[in-house]
N, C-alpha and C positions, 0 to 999 in steps of 0.2 A: 233400606239404602243409606239412611243417615242414622248414625249411632246416637245422635243427640236429640233426634226429632220425637216428640211425644205425640202419639196417635190420638186424635181428638174424639175418643169414644164417648166423652161426657158432653159433646156439643149437641144441643137440642135441635133436632131437624125441624125445618118449616113444615107446617101441616101439609101432608100429601106430597112432600118433595120426592121427586123421581130423578133418576140419573139423566133421563132425557131433558130435565129442566136446565141443564148446563147449556143446551143449545139456545135457550131463550135468554136474552139479555137481562131480564129481571131475575130470573132463577140464578144465573151465573153471578150477578152482582150480589144477591143475597148470600150465596155460598162463599164468595170471597170476603165480604163484610164479616160473616160469622167466624170465619178462620182468623181475620186480622184481629177481631175483638177478643175471641175467647181461646184461641190456640197459639197464636204467635207469641202471646205473653207468657206461655208456660216456661218454666226454667229451662228445660232441655232446649227448646227452640231459641230461647234468648242467648244461650251459649253458642248455638249454631250461628245466629245472627252476628254475635260478637266476633267470632273467628272469621266469618265471611267478610264483615265490615272491615276488620283489621287487615285482611289480605288485600282487599281492594285499595285501601289506602296505602299499604306498603308497596304494592306494585305501581300505583300512581307516582309515589314520591321517591322512589329508589333512583340512585344515580346511574349513569351509563356504566361506569366501571363495575360497581357493585352488581348491577343487573347481568353483566356478561360473565361474572365470576362463576366458577364450577359449583361452589357452595350454594349461591342463590338459585342457580338453575336446578340444582338437584332438589332443593326444597320446593321450588316452584312446581316442578313436574310431579312431585310426590304429595303435594299439598291436598287435603281432603276438605278444604273450606267450602268448596262448591258442592260436592257430593262425596260419598265414599267411594272406595276404589272400585267396587264391583268384582266380578270374577276375572280370573286370568292375569294374575300380577305379571307385568313385564318389566324386566330390568332396563332402567332408562339411563344408567350411568354413562354410557357412550354418548347419549345425546347431550347430557349436561356438561360434557367436556368439549363439545363441538362449538367453536366460536362463530361459525357461520349460521348455525341455527339460532344461536342466542341473538346474533346481530339482526337477523330477520324478524325475530319476535319483538325486539326492541323497535325496529322501525315500524312494525304493525302497531305497536302500543303508541308511539309518537304521532303517527299519522291519524290513528283513530280519534285521538283526543283533540285534533284540530276541527274547524267547522266544516263538516262535509254533509251533504244531503244523504237521504236514504240510499239512493242508487249508487253514489260514489263509496259509501261505506260497504255496500253489498259487493262491489267490485274489488274493493281493498281486501276484504275478508276472503273472498273466493280466491283471489290470486296467492294470497299468503298461505292459505290452507293447502293449495295445490303444491306449492314449492316446498313448504315445511314437511308436509305428510311424506312427500317423495324422500327427502333426506332422512326423516325419522325412520321410515320403514327400511332403509338401507342399513342404517346404524343398529337398529334392533332386531332386523329380520323377522319383524312381527309388525302388527298394525294396531298400535296402542290408541284406538279411537277414543276411548273414555278419557284417557289423560289428555289427549288433544283438546277435547271439549272443555275440560276443566280449565286448562291453560288459557285457551281462547276466551273463555267466560270472565276470567280475571283481566285479561288484557283489553277485552272489548265489552265492558259491562252494558247490559241492555240489549245485546245481540243474541244471547244464548240464555235459555232457561236453566233451571237447576235439575232437570232430568236428563241425564247423560245416556240413559239406556233408551235406545230408540224405540223399541216396541212399546215401552211404557209411555213414551212421548206421543206415539201414534194413538194409543188407547185413550189418552186425555184429549188429544185433538179430535178424535172421532166423537168422544162424548160431547165435545164442545160444538160439534157440527162443522168443523173445519175440512177443506178438501185435503186429501192425503196424498196427492201426486206431488211430484217435484223432489228436489234434493232435501235431505234431512235438515240442513242448516236452515232452509226456508221455514220449516216446520216450527223451529224455536222461535223465529220472528213473528210467525202468524199467531202463535199462542199469546206472545207478549202483546202483540198489537190489539188482539181481542180483549185482553185485560185492560188495556189503556181505553178502549172504546167504552167499556161498562164502568171503569172506576175513574176515568179521567187520566190526563197525561202523567206519567210516572214522575215521582219526585227525583231529585238528583240522586243517582244510584250510590254516590259516596256518602250519602246520609244514611242514618239508620233507617229512616222510614223507607228510602228508596230500596236499601237492601232487603227490608222486610218484604217489599213488593216482590222481589226476585225469589222469595221462598214460596210464593203462592202456587206456582205450577206443581211443585212436588206435593204440597199439602192437599191440593185439589185432587191430585191423582190417588194419594194414599187413603184420603178420607171418602171421596164420593165415587171413585172409579174402581179402586181395588178392593178395598175391604168388604163392600156389600156383597161381593160375589161369594156364594157358599162354597164353591169348589175352587177358589183361587189358588194357584200354585205357590203364591207368596203372600204374606200378610204382615202388616206392621204389628210388632209386639206391643200389647197394651201397657206394658210396664216401661220398657226401655226405649220404645220407638223404633227399634232396630227391625229391618225387614227380614222376615224369616221364612223359610220354606214351609209349606203347609201340606204334609204328606197325607195321602189317603191310607187307610188300613189295607193290610195285605189282601183281605178278602175282597176288597173293592177294585184292585188294580188290574191292569191288563197283564195277561200272563204270556210273556215272551214278546219278541219283535220279529216280524217277517224279515227274512234275509233278502236284500235287494242289491243286486250287483251294481258296482259303481259308487255306492255309499251316498254320502249327503249330496254329491253332484248330481246323481240321478234323481234324488228327491226334488231337487230345484228344477231340473229338467221336466219332471212330471207335473209339478204344480204351476210352473210358468204358464202352461196352457189355460188354467183357470183364472189367471190374473184379472181378466175382465168378466168373469163368470162363463159358464158354459153348461150344457145338458150332460147328463150322466152318460148318455150314448156317445157323444162326441169325446168325452174324456176317456172312455174305454177304448175308442179307436185311436186316440192319441197314445195310450199305453201300448197298443198293439204295434203302432209304428216304431216305438223305442225298442221293444223286444219281440219282433215278429215271429220267432220261433217258440214263444211261451204259449201256454194253454189258456183258454178263455177264463177257466176258473181262477188262474193266476192273477188276472187282471181284477177280479172281484176282491180277492184277498189283499191285493196291493192297495186298492181304493179303500177298503175298510181299514187298513194300516195307517194310511195318510190321515183319516179321520180320527181313529181311536188312539193310535200309538204315537202319532206325531202331533196331532192337534193343529194341523195346517189347513185342513180343508173342513167345510161344513156343508151339509146337504139341506136344501130347501125345496121340498117336493122333489121334482125331477131335475133340478138344477144344482150345481156345485159352485161354491164360491170360496175364496180365500178367507181364513180367519185373520185377525190382525197379527196373530203369531205368524201365520204363513206369509202375509205380505211382508212383514219385517225379516223373516228368514230368507225369502226370495230376493229382497233388496240387498241384504248384507252377506248373506251365505255363512254368517258366524254361528258356530255351534251354540254359543251362549243363549241364542234365541230359542232354543228348544231343550236345553239341558235341564232346566228347572222342571219341565214337564216329564222328562224321562225319569228323573229322581223321584218325583212325588206320584207318578201314574203308572209306572212299569214295574211290575213285580220283579225283584232281584237286582235291580239297578243300584239302589242305595246299599243293598246287603253286600254286593261284591266290592263296591267302593269302600265300604267300612271295613271289610275284611282286608283289602289291600293296604289300607292305612296302618294296619297292624304289622303285616308281613308281605313281602312279594311272594307270588305263587306261580307255579308252573301252570301252563294252560290246562293240564288235566286236573290239577288241584282245584283251579278256578271253576271248572265245570262241576267238580264234586261239591264245592261250596254253593253254587247256584242251585244244585239239585237238592241240597239241604234246605235252601229257602223255599222250594216248592217240591215236596215229595212226590208230586204228581208227574214230574219230569223223569220219565223212566229211561229216556234216551238222551243222547247228547245234542240233538238238533236244535232245540230252543236255547239252552244254554251257550252252545257254540255261536248262534247267531247274535245273542246278547253281547258276548265278548267281542264279536266283530264290530258291533255298533260302538261299543265303549272305546275301541281303538280307533275307529273312524271319526269319532267326535273329539279325539285327542285328549281323552281323559285318562287312558291307559296306553302303555308302550310295551313292547317286548324287548327286554335287554338281557342278554346272556341266557336266553331261554326262559326267562322269568317275566311274568306280567308285573309291572309296577305302575304307580300313579305318575302322570306327568305333572308339570308345574300347574297346568290348568285343573287337573284332577285333584291336586292337593287343596287348591283353593276351594273347589266345590265340596270336597269332602268335610271340610271345616264348617260348611253350613249344614251339615246333617247333624241336627242338635238332638236327634232321637236315637235310640238303639233299634236298628231295623229287626223286624220280627219275621219268623218263618210263617209260612201259610200253613194253617191247620190242616191236619191230614183228613178230617172229616167234613171239610167244607163241601157244600152242594153247588158252589159256583161253576160256571161253565169252563171246562178245561180247554182253553184256547189251544194248548199244545198239541191236542190231538189233530186239530187242522194243520198246524204247522208241520207236524211229523210226517204227514202224507205229501206235502208239496214243496217243502222248503228247498229241495235240490232243483226244482223247476223254476225258482223265482230268480229272473235276471241271469246275468252271466258272471262266471268267475272272473276276477280281476286279472286278466292275461293281456300282456301288451300285444300290439299288432306285430306282424312278421318283420316289417320295416324297422320297427322300434327295436325288436330283438336283435336284428342284424347290426343295427347301430351300436347296440350295447356290448358287442363282442370287442374284446381287447385286440388292439393292433398286433400284439405279440402272436396272435393266433389267426392269421388271415385265411380262414376257411373260405372256399367259393361260396358265394350267396346261394347258388343252385343247390348246393349240398345241405346248407342250413334250411333252405326252403323245403327240401325233401323230408328232412327230419321233422320240421314243424307240421307238415301236411300229414305225415305218417302218424304222428302222435295224436292229432286232433281230428281225424277223420271219423271217430266214433265218439259218442257223447260220454262214454264211461271208459272204454278200453284205450288208455293212452299208453301204449306199449310199443316200443321200437327196438330193433336189434341191429347194431352196427357191425358189419363184418368186412373182412378185406385184409389189406396190407398191414403187417405187424409194424408198429412204430409210426404209422401214418397220422396218428392224433386222434383215434377213435374216442378215447376216454377224455382227452381235452375238449373235443367237440361237444360231447354230452355234458361235461362240467360247465363249459362256457355257455352253453344254451340254458342250462339250469339256473346259473347265476344271472343271465340276462333277463330271464322271467322275473326275477326280484330286483332289477336295477331301480335305484332310487330309494330302495329300502335300506334303513341303517344297519341291518344285519342280514345281507343277501345269503350268507352261507347257511343260515337257519333253513332255507328252502331246498337244500340239497344233501343227500348223504351217499358217499361212495363206499361200496362194500366189495372188497376183494373176495370173490368166491374161492372157496378152498376145495381141493379133492376130498372125496369122501363124505360129502353132504348128501345123505341118503334119505333125509325126511325134512319136514319143515321146521323142527325144533332148532335147527342151526340158525334159521332165520327169525323165527318169531318166538323163540324161548319155549319154556316148559315149566310145569309145576314140579317143584323139587319132591322127589319121591320119599325122601327122608323127613322133610319138613313141609307137609302139605299146605301149610299157610304161607309159604314162600314161593314166589314165582321167579325163576331164573330169567331175567330180562336180557334182551338184546338191543342193540342200537336201532335195529330195523323196527322192533316192536315200539320202541319209544318214539320213532320218526312216524310211524303209522298213526299213533294216538295223537301226536302233534297235528298231523294232516287232518285227522278227523275233527279235531277241535277248532280248526280254522279253515272252514270250507271255502272261503272266498279267495284263498291264495293257493297257487299250484306248488306241490311239493314233489321233487324229483329224486327217485331212488336209482342210483347207478350201480349195476351189477357188473363189475369188471371181471373180465374173462369168465363169463357166466357158464360156459360149457366145460369148465374143468370138472364139474359134476353135472349130473343130469338134471336140467332145470325143471322138467316136469315132476320130479320127485321133491325137490326142496321148495319149489314154487307152488305146489298143488293147491293149497287153500286160496292163494291170491289168483291163480288161473281160473279156479272154479267160480270165484266170487265176482271176478271182473266180467265173466261171461254171463252169468245169471243174474247179477245185481244183488245176490243174497249177502249175508252178513259174513264177515271173516271171524271164525270161531277160533279162540285162543285156548279155551279149556271148558270143561263140561259142568262146572259148578253154577249154582244159581246166583251167587254174589260174587263180588270182585275178590280177587286173590292178590294180596299185596299191591292194591291199587290197579290191578289189570282186570278190565271188565271181561265177563264171559265172551263177549263178542262186540264188534263194532260194525255198522253198515259199510260196505265197500266205499272208500272215499272217492268220489268222482273227480276229486282234485288231485289224485295221485297220479304221477307221471313214472313210468319205469323205462329206463333205457339200459340195455345190455350190450356189452362188447364181446365179440366172438373172435378167436383166432382158430383157424383149422389147421391142426397138425397132428402128429401122432400122440401127443399128450392130452388131447381134448376129446369130447364126445359130440357126436352130431345132434342136431336139433329135431325133436320129434314134431309130428303133425300137430300135437296138442299145443305146442309152443308156436309153431309157424302160423297156425290158423288164427292166433289172437294177436300176433305182432306184425308190424310193418318192417320188412327187412330192407335195409339199405346197405348196398355194397360200396365199400370205400376204399378204391384201390389206387387211385391216382393222386399224386401231390405235384405241386408246382415247385420244382427245386429253386428256380430263380426268386420265388417269393418268399423263401425260408427267411425269417426275421433274423436269424443268427448271423447272416452275412454283414449286417450293419452293426452289430454288437460285438464283433470279433476284435481281439487285440492284435490280430495279425495285420501286416502292411496291406495296403490296397491292392499291390501287385500279387502278394501271396493269397489274398481272398479271391481274386480273380482267377488264379490258377486253379484253386480248389473248386470253385464254383463251376468253371468251364469243364473241368474233369468229371465232376458229379453229373452235370447235364448230359455229357456224352455218355457216361455209363448207364445213366437212367434210360436214355433213348435205346441203348443196346439191350438192356436186360428187361425192359417192360414187355416186349412181345412174348417172352417165355414166362412172364409173372414171377421173375426172380429179382425184381427191382427192390428198393429199399424205402424207407420212410424218414420223417423228420428226426426220429430218435437216432437213426445211423448218422445223419448229417450232424446233429448236435454232438454225438460222441466223437466224430472224427474232428471237428473244430475244437472240441475240448482237449483231445490228444495232441493236436498240433500246438495249441496254446501252451500246454504244459512242457512240451519238448522245447519250445522257444524260451520259456522261462528257465529251464535247466541248462541250456546252452551246451549240450553234450552232443545231441543228434541234430544234424543239419537238416533244414526244411524238406528237401526233396526225399531224403531217406525216411523222415518221420511220416510224410504223405504216403510213401510207399508202404510202410508198415500199417498205417491206418487202413488203407485199402485191403491189405492182405488180411488183416484181423477182423475187420467190420463188414466187408462186402463178400469177399470170396467164400467164407464158410457156409453161406446160404445157397450157394450154387450146387445144384443136384439135378438128376433126371435121367430119363431113358433116352437112348439114341433116337434122334428124329432130325429131319432137315432143319427145323426151327432151331433146335438146340445147337446143331452144328454151326448154323449162322451166328448164334450168339457167340460161341467161343471163337470163331474166326474174327468177328469184329472186336470182341473184347481184347484178343491178343494184339491186334493191330493198334487199338487205342492205347493200350498199356505200353507198348513199344514206343509209340510216338511220344508219350509222356515220360519215358524213361523210368518206368516203374519196374525195376529189374526184378525184384523178389516177387512182386505180384505177377509179372509176366512169366516167371518160371513156373509158378504154382499153377497158373491158367493153362500153360502148355502141357504140364503133367496131367491135368484133369482132362484136357482135350484128347490126349493120347489114350488115357484110360477109357474114354468114351468110345473111341475108335476100336480099341482091342476088345473090350468086354461088353460093350453095348449099354453101359450106364456109367454114371460117374458121381462122385460126391467128394466133398472136402476131406472128410475123415476116412482114412483107410488104415 
């Protein structure tokens, strides 16, 4: 933690001294005196004390104007005199510029230096922390807790220890026999009070002796609590004193991480039940209450993961308890509480971070990197889960379809002081991935928003009825694997927009929501799946002719906790049972989607992938003379949703039009009337027609050549009447009679003439159509 601290490996221990002796006053006093006599005097620690002491005096003596200056505030917030930065650097420049925060810090410093009793000081610090933390969080959009502790330690000497990392403070407090309940600020004071009890009242903290006393908590932790552990994830370097990660060899690491829906929030929900200790049986019932549809075997694997992969639970006979790491993670929810464990204990974690520090990678390439780390990973299950956790822990993000390190990831990768090694192929260690491969898809739920959340995420520009969105949602998720729906009905009613907006709403809140959707316009003449999934180049057999759909499927396979939506626009321009054959078969049987018959990947395209249960397919269908009907093979696998009606009055274009309000009202009223007339014969129109009519009218208004009523007449003539057709029937006769009456009342002379002509054709020949 401190780059200047020298670890006291040359300190002679008291005969028979044990860690538990820190709970005893005599043992704790001996340990402290040994550190003060033999360790504090080391050159590295003297430099630390000099810097710490200098900052305490500087803060005490600074003038009000200098204290409030941006320069002083920036140096104060970034000062490492109390402790090193730790992980996850946060830009504090906005805080340094904020005069209100600076004034609150000044008031805290001034009031703390007056004569106050312990209770008054606690209230002062508590209220200041609450107000300042709220403002700092707004300014940084983060929670720079470590920096807050360092600043408060300089403003309020004697109220905070030099251990800013809460888990490590808890470990020291536990070793000292202190209660671990209550706010973390109280734990600082309890540790210092315990030292005062065994060493006497602390000297003035502005003296070098007093500053030296403040270094004791960290030295106690690094000497007696951390270093003796043979499997510690972090250790103080014997030469520099710098705290360094302590990695296990690849052969000794956990192979893979169980995919658990909901990420770290679910982990917290799981372990909260064990906060006071519980039996294994009760804990298993708790897991079942979180995920009632999961299998019993799943809960055993999840419990094993919490113990071995996360280090947050420990078993004692038939009982379960939180580890100190688990208690700290439950209390803070901060990923830093567990990341050191992941990097040093989970195979592939450091390997991929190290690789991403060199170059950004596609999800597929990242999977291949991880499979190189462990040649035993012959499927994508374990690597995909590991990538999911790296993203969930905010170490990696997906930008422009490439995985790259976040700021937190960059900070952590700087602590990987070793070159990560691959796992030897001849190892006899237990291949955990075998277990993962058979159950990973059953572990928890995909991260899918609730229906109400999905509806709320729809843009106001596309006001689809909630019942229609609900139909689509239910149709897609009524089966655990077959998420397939077909939207059919009125042309121009917004079928494609409904599918697209639904897909984007599944990813609302994600910085790249478009990553989760692919729209594919189906083309006539797609007679086999190569148009969709690509094929091996017959001339160059080591080259695979990729398609956007292929890459999308590989992306979905590599990120199983997010839904990926494939939209097939006008899917019946070709026969879907032909070009969709591999997907239709795999979604039914659960077997793999086969891309080619080779044993190895070709041009980074694997021979096959398991059917992604996070794949959503939505097809749009128009039924006319240019399209094909849907076979039973398609219909048996899809939920068909007929989408015929639109609400003309709800069309968003009415409020966005550049027409006058009177002109807009004329158009809207005419469209409502015509929709009412044409709907019974299913000759009505959709939003596309309304959009085009408004666009036509706006253009003629700008051109100032065609007057409004004539332009509206032409728009109706060209956009609505061409779709009128049919055989003689009482219903069609009524349509034409009502249509002519409405057009006459609206003085649409050209349209009325055409409608009259078509009505006469219907009477004379028994059928009619616009084109003759």
